[in-house]
DSSP file (Angstrom, degrees, kcal/mol; ACC not computed):
  #  RESIDUE AA STRUCTURE BP1 BP2  ACC     N-H-->O    O-->H-N    N-H-->O    O-->H-N    TCO  KAPPA ALPHA  PHI   PSI    X-CA   Y-CA   Z-CA
    1    1 A M              0   0    0      0, 0.0     2,-0.3     0, 0.0    15,-0.2   0.000 360.0 360.0 360.0 144.9  -92.7 -113.7   74.7
    2    2 A R  E     -A   15   0A   0     13,-3.4    13,-3.1    40,-0.1     2,-0.4  -0.956 360.0-162.4-127.2 146.2  -94.9 -112.0   72.2
    3    3 A A  E     -A   14   0A   0     -2,-0.3     2,-0.4    11,-0.2    11,-0.2  -0.990   8.0-169.9-126.9 139.9  -96.3 -113.2   68.9
    4    4 A H  E     -A   13   0A   0      9,-2.9     9,-2.9    -2,-0.4     2,-0.4  -0.948  12.5-140.0-128.9 149.8  -97.6 -111.1   66.2
    5    5 A S  E     -A   12   0A   0     -2,-0.4     2,-0.6     7,-0.2     7,-0.2  -0.872   4.1-161.4-104.8 140.0  -99.5 -111.8   62.9
    6    6 A F  E >>> -A   11   0A   0      5,-1.7     4,-1.5    -2,-0.4     5,-1.1  -0.942   5.1-162.8-120.9 108.3  -99.0 -110.1   59.7
    7    7 A F  T 345S+     0   0    0     -2,-0.6     3,-0.2     1,-0.3    -1,-0.1   0.865  85.9  60.9 -61.7 -38.5 -102.0 -110.7   57.5
    8    8 A C  T 345S+     0   0    0      1,-0.2    -1,-0.3    -3,-0.1    -3,-0.0   0.845 117.8  30.5 -60.4 -31.4 -100.3 -109.7   54.2
    9    9 A C  T <45S-     0   0    0     -3,-0.9    -1,-0.2     2,-0.1    -2,-0.2   0.560  96.7-135.7-102.1 -12.7  -97.8 -112.6   54.7
   10   10 A R  T  <5 +     0   0    0     -4,-1.5    25,-0.3    -3,-0.2     2,-0.3   0.920  64.4 115.7  51.1  51.8 -100.0 -115.1   56.6
   11   11 A R  E   < -A    6   0A   0     -5,-1.1    -5,-1.7    27,-0.1     2,-0.4  -0.915  63.1-122.7-138.7 167.4  -97.2 -115.8   59.1
   12   12 A I  E     -AB   5  25A   0     13,-3.3    13,-2.1    -2,-0.3     2,-0.4  -0.945  19.0-158.4-111.7 132.8  -96.5 -115.5   62.7
   13   13 A Q  E     -AB   4  24A   0     -9,-2.9    -9,-2.9    -2,-0.4     2,-0.4  -0.946   9.6-149.6-111.3 136.3  -93.5 -113.6   64.0
   14   14 A V  E     +AB   3  23A   0      9,-3.4     8,-3.4    -2,-0.4     9,-1.5  -0.895  16.2 178.5-112.1 131.3  -92.2 -114.2   67.5
   15   15 A F  E     -AB   2  21A   0    -13,-3.1   -13,-3.4    -2,-0.4     6,-0.2  -0.952  29.4-118.7-127.6 146.7  -90.4 -111.7   69.7
   16   16 A Q    >   -     0   0    0      4,-2.8     3,-1.7    -2,-0.3     6,-0.1  -0.305  45.0-100.2 -66.3 164.4  -89.0 -111.8   73.3
   17   17 A S  T 3  S+     0   0    0      1,-0.3    -1,-0.1     2,-0.1    -2,-0.0   0.756 124.7  59.3 -65.1 -22.3  -90.6 -109.3   75.6
   18   18 A D  T 3  S-     0   0    0      2,-0.1    -1,-0.3     1,-0.0    -2,-0.0   0.426 125.1-101.1 -83.3   0.7  -87.7 -106.9   75.1
   19   19 A G  S <  S+     0   0    0     -3,-1.7     2,-0.3     1,-0.3    -2,-0.1   0.424  71.3 149.6  96.3   0.1  -88.4 -106.8   71.3
   20   20 A T        -     0   0    0      1,-0.1    -4,-2.8    -5,-0.1    -1,-0.3  -0.504  51.5-118.7 -72.0 128.4  -85.7 -109.2   70.2
   21   21 A F  E     +B   15   0A   0     -2,-0.3    -6,-0.3    -6,-0.2     3,-0.1  -0.485  34.1 177.4 -69.5 132.0  -86.8 -111.1   67.1
   22   22 A V  E     -     0   0A   0     -8,-3.4     2,-0.3     1,-0.4    -7,-0.2   0.800  50.5 -70.0-100.8 -46.8  -87.0 -114.9   67.8
   23   23 A G  E     -B   14   0A   0     -9,-1.5    -9,-3.4     2,-0.0    -1,-0.4  -0.976  37.1-116.4 170.7 178.4  -88.3 -116.3   64.5
   24   24 A K  E     +B   13   0A   0     -2,-0.3     2,-0.3   -11,-0.3   -11,-0.2  -0.972  24.5 174.0-141.4 155.4  -91.2 -116.6   62.1
   25   25 A F  E     +B   12   0A   0    -13,-2.1   -13,-3.3    -2,-0.3    41,-0.1  -0.963  27.7  76.2-154.5 165.5  -93.3 -119.4   60.9
   26   26 A G        -     0   0    0     -2,-0.3     2,-0.3   -15,-0.2     8,-0.2   0.051  37.9-156.5 106.3 148.4  -96.4 -120.1   58.8
   27   27 A S        -     0   0    0      6,-0.4     8,-2.9   -16,-0.1     2,-0.2  -0.951  38.2 -78.6-147.6 163.6  -97.3 -120.2   55.1
   28   28 A I  B    S+c   35   0B   0     -2,-0.3     2,-0.3     6,-0.2     8,-0.2  -0.461  82.2  76.5 -71.9 132.4 -100.5 -119.8   53.1
   29   29 A G  S    S-     0   0    0      6,-1.4     4,-0.1    -2,-0.2    -2,-0.1  -0.930  75.0-103.4 157.5-177.9 -102.6 -122.9   53.0
   30   30 A S  S    S+     0   0    0     -2,-0.3     3,-0.1     6,-0.1    -1,-0.1   0.414  77.2 102.6-118.7  -3.2 -105.0 -125.2   54.8
   31   31 A R  S >  S-     0   0    0      1,-0.2     3,-2.2     4,-0.1     2,-0.0  -0.303  91.4 -67.0 -74.9 169.6 -102.8 -128.1   55.8
   32   32 A S  T 3  S+     0   0    0      1,-0.3    -1,-0.2    39,-0.0    36,-0.1  -0.308 125.8  18.7 -56.2 130.4 -101.6 -128.5   59.4
   33   33 A G  T 3  S+     0   0    0      1,-0.4    -6,-0.4    -3,-0.1    -1,-0.3   0.248 103.5 108.0  90.2 -12.9  -99.1 -125.7   60.3
   34   34 A M    <   -     0   0    0     -3,-2.2    -1,-0.4    -8,-0.2     2,-0.3  -0.667  56.2-149.1 -98.3 156.0 -100.3 -123.5   57.4
   35   35 A L  B     +c   28   0B   0     -8,-2.9    -6,-1.4   -25,-0.3    -4,-0.1  -0.921  22.5 179.0-126.5 146.2 -102.4 -120.4   57.9
   36   36 A E  S    S-     0   0    0     -2,-0.3    -1,-0.1    -8,-0.2    -6,-0.1   0.700  88.0  -4.4-111.9 -40.2 -105.1 -118.7   55.8
   37   37 A H        -     0   0    0    -27,-0.1    17,-1.9    -9,-0.0     2,-0.3  -0.506  67.5-160.6-151.9  77.0 -106.0 -115.7   58.0
   38   38 A P  E     +D   53   0C   0      0, 0.0    15,-0.2     0, 0.0     3,-0.1  -0.498  25.1 162.7 -61.7 119.1 -104.2 -115.7   61.4
   39   39 A H  E     +     0   0C   0     13,-3.1     2,-0.3     1,-0.4   -34,-0.2   0.865  52.4  23.9-109.4 -62.3 -106.5 -113.4   63.4
   40   40 A Y  E     -     0   0C   0     12,-0.5    12,-2.7   -36,-0.1    -1,-0.4  -0.844  64.2-170.6-109.7 147.8 -106.0 -113.6   67.2
   41   41 A I  E     +D   51   0C   0     -2,-0.3     2,-0.3    10,-0.2    10,-0.2  -0.997   6.7 175.8-139.6 138.6 -102.9 -114.9   68.8
   42   42 A A  E     -D   50   0C   0      8,-2.3     8,-3.1    -2,-0.4     2,-0.5  -0.983  20.8-142.2-139.3 153.0 -102.2 -115.7   72.5
   43   43 A V  E     -D   49   0C   0     -2,-0.3     6,-0.2     6,-0.2    -2,-0.0  -0.977  23.1-139.3-116.9 124.6  -99.1 -117.2   74.2
   44   44 A S    >   -     0   0    0      4,-2.6     3,-2.0    -2,-0.5     0, 0.0  -0.203  28.9 -99.9 -77.6 169.7  -99.8 -119.6   77.0
   45   45 A S  T 3  S+     0   0    0      1,-0.3    -1,-0.1     2,-0.1    -2,-0.0   0.726 126.4  50.6 -64.6 -21.2  -97.9 -119.8   80.3
   46   46 A N  T 3  S-     0   0    0      2,-0.1    -1,-0.3     0, 0.0    -2,-0.1   0.059 124.5-102.7-103.6  27.7  -95.9 -122.8   78.9
   47   47 A N    <   +     0   0    0     -3,-2.0     2,-0.4     1,-0.2    17,-0.2   0.747  69.6 148.8  60.3  30.1  -95.0 -120.8   75.7
   48   48 A R        -     0   0    0     15,-0.1    -4,-2.6    16,-0.1     2,-0.6  -0.773  43.4-135.6 -83.2 139.3  -97.5 -122.4   73.3
   49   49 A I  E     -DE  43  62C   0     13,-2.7    13,-2.6    -2,-0.4     2,-0.5  -0.890  17.3-161.0-103.3 119.5  -98.6 -120.1   70.6
   50   50 A I  E     -DE  42  61C   0     -8,-3.1    -8,-2.3    -2,-0.6     2,-0.4  -0.870  11.2-176.3-105.1 123.3 -102.4 -120.3   70.1
   51   51 A V  E     -DE  41  60C   0      9,-2.8     9,-2.6    -2,-0.5     2,-0.8  -0.971  23.8-145.2-126.7 130.4 -103.7 -118.9   66.8
   52   52 A S  E     - E   0  59C   0    -12,-2.7   -13,-3.1    -2,-0.4     2,-1.1  -0.854  15.3-160.0 -92.1 119.4 -107.2 -118.6   65.5
   53   53 A D  E > > -DE  38  58C   0      5,-2.3     5,-1.4    -2,-0.8     3,-0.8  -0.776  10.3-171.0-100.1  89.8 -106.9 -119.2   61.8
   54   54 A S  G > 5S+     0   0    0    -17,-1.9     3,-1.6    -2,-1.1    -1,-0.2   0.883  76.1  46.2 -60.2 -52.2 -110.1 -117.6   60.7
   55   55 A N  G 3 5S+     0   0    0      1,-0.3    -1,-0.3   -18,-0.2    -2,-0.0   0.733 115.5  47.9 -71.2 -17.8 -110.4 -118.6   57.0
   56   56 A N  G < 5S-     0   0    0     -3,-0.8    -1,-0.3     2,-0.2    -2,-0.2   0.421 107.0-131.8 -94.0  -1.3 -109.6 -122.2   57.8
   57   57 A H  T < 5 +     0   0    0     -3,-1.6    25,-0.4    -4,-0.5     2,-0.3   0.910  67.0  98.2  50.3  54.0 -112.2 -122.1   60.7
   58   58 A R  E   < -E   53   0C   0     -5,-1.4    -5,-2.3    15,-0.1     2,-0.4  -0.960  68.8-120.1-154.3 170.3 -109.8 -123.6   63.3
   59   59 A I  E     -EF  52  72C   0     13,-3.1    13,-2.3    -2,-0.3     2,-0.4  -0.977  26.8-164.0-116.3 134.1 -107.5 -123.0   66.1
   60   60 A Q  E     -EF  51  71C   0     -9,-2.6    -9,-2.8    -2,-0.4     2,-0.5  -0.945   6.1-155.3-121.2 142.2 -103.9 -124.1   65.8
   61   61 A I  E     -EF  50  70C   0      9,-3.1     8,-3.5    -2,-0.4     9,-1.7  -0.975  17.5-179.6-119.8 128.6 -101.4 -124.5   68.6
   62   62 A F  E     -EF  49  68C   0    -13,-2.6   -13,-2.7    -2,-0.5     6,-0.2  -0.800  25.0-122.5-121.6 160.6  -97.7 -124.2   67.9
   63   63 A D    >   -     0   0    0      4,-1.8     3,-2.4    -2,-0.3   -15,-0.1  -0.483  46.6 -89.9 -91.3 175.8  -94.5 -124.5   70.0
   64   64 A V  T 3  S+     0   0    0      1,-0.3   -50,-0.1   -17,-0.2   -16,-0.1   0.685 128.2  57.6 -63.9 -17.6  -92.0 -121.6   70.0
   65   65 A N  T 3  S-     0   0    0      2,-0.1    -1,-0.3   -42,-0.0   -41,-0.1   0.377 121.0-106.6 -96.0   7.5  -90.2 -123.1   67.0
   66   66 A G    <   +     0   0    0     -3,-2.4     2,-0.4     1,-0.3    -2,-0.1   0.576  68.6 147.8  84.9  11.2  -93.4 -123.0   64.9
   67   67 A R        -     0   0    0      1,-0.1    -4,-1.8   -42,-0.1     2,-0.3  -0.675  54.4-115.8 -80.8 130.8  -94.1 -126.7   64.9
   68   68 A S  E     +F   62   0C   0     -2,-0.4    -6,-0.3    -6,-0.2     3,-0.1  -0.500  37.4 173.9 -68.1 125.2  -97.8 -127.5   64.8
   69   69 A M  E     -     0   0C   0     -8,-3.5     2,-0.3     1,-0.4    -7,-0.2   0.737  62.9  -8.0 -99.8 -34.8  -98.8 -129.2   68.1
   70   70 A S  E     -F   61   0C   0     -9,-1.7    -9,-3.1     2,-0.0    -1,-0.4  -0.983  52.8-165.1-164.6 149.0 -102.5 -129.4   67.7
   71   71 A T  E     +F   60   0C   0     -2,-0.3     2,-0.3   -11,-0.2   -11,-0.2  -0.997  16.1 165.7-139.6 139.3 -105.4 -128.3   65.5
   72   72 A F  E     +F   59   0C   0    -13,-2.3   -13,-3.1    -2,-0.3     2,-0.1  -0.990  27.8  65.0-152.5 160.0 -109.1 -128.3   66.2
   73   73 A G        -     0   0    0     -2,-0.3     2,-0.3   -15,-0.2     8,-0.2  -0.183  42.8-151.3 109.0 157.5 -112.3 -126.8   64.9
   74   74 A S        -     0   0    0      6,-0.4     8,-3.3    -2,-0.1     2,-0.2  -0.967  34.3 -81.2-153.2 162.2 -114.3 -127.0   61.7
   75   75 A E  B    S+g   82   0D   0     -2,-0.3     2,-0.3     6,-0.2     8,-0.2  -0.449  77.8  77.5 -72.2 138.0 -116.6 -124.7   59.8
   76   76 A G  S    S-     0   0    0      6,-1.0    -2,-0.1    -2,-0.2     4,-0.0  -0.870  74.5-104.1 152.0 176.6 -120.2 -124.5   61.0
   77   77 A T  S    S+     0   0    0     -2,-0.3     3,-0.1     6,-0.1    -1,-0.1   0.360  79.6 104.7-115.1   1.6 -122.6 -123.0   63.5
   78   78 A A  S >  S-     0   0    0      1,-0.2     3,-2.4    -3,-0.1    -2,-0.0  -0.303  91.0 -62.5 -76.5 167.1 -123.1 -126.1   65.6
   79   79 A Q  T 3  S+     0   0    0      1,-0.3    -1,-0.2    -2,-0.0     3,-0.1  -0.268 126.0  11.4 -52.8 135.4 -121.5 -126.5   69.1
   80   80 A F  T 3  S+     0   0    0      1,-0.3    -6,-0.4    -3,-0.1     2,-0.3   0.466 101.8 117.7  68.6  10.3 -117.7 -126.5   68.8
   81   81 A E    <   -     0   0    0     -3,-2.4     2,-0.5    -8,-0.2    -1,-0.3  -0.781  57.5-139.2-100.9 151.9 -117.8 -125.4   65.2
   82   82 A I  B      g   75   0D   0     -8,-3.3    -6,-1.0   -25,-0.4    -5,-0.1  -0.925 360.0 360.0-113.2 129.1 -116.2 -122.1   64.1
   83   83 A W              0   0    0     -2,-0.5    -1,-0.1    -8,-0.2    -6,-0.1   0.344 360.0 360.0-116.7 360.0 -117.8 -119.8   61.6
């Protein structure tokens, strides 16, 4: 599975490894499940989609259906903070 970010739309699009479109999720905002600047994306071995949401200074973890599973991080320069 692959996930791609499209900055202009602030959403994530998910594809199978053969290029088949699976779905998309995300909208502009700062609430859980929303994205302001999705920058880096990774897919874990258990198909969780991990997104660095740069302008919201956090990491969000989604399932393959785009449901927010977990969010962590806050703005700052101290340990465990994201600037």
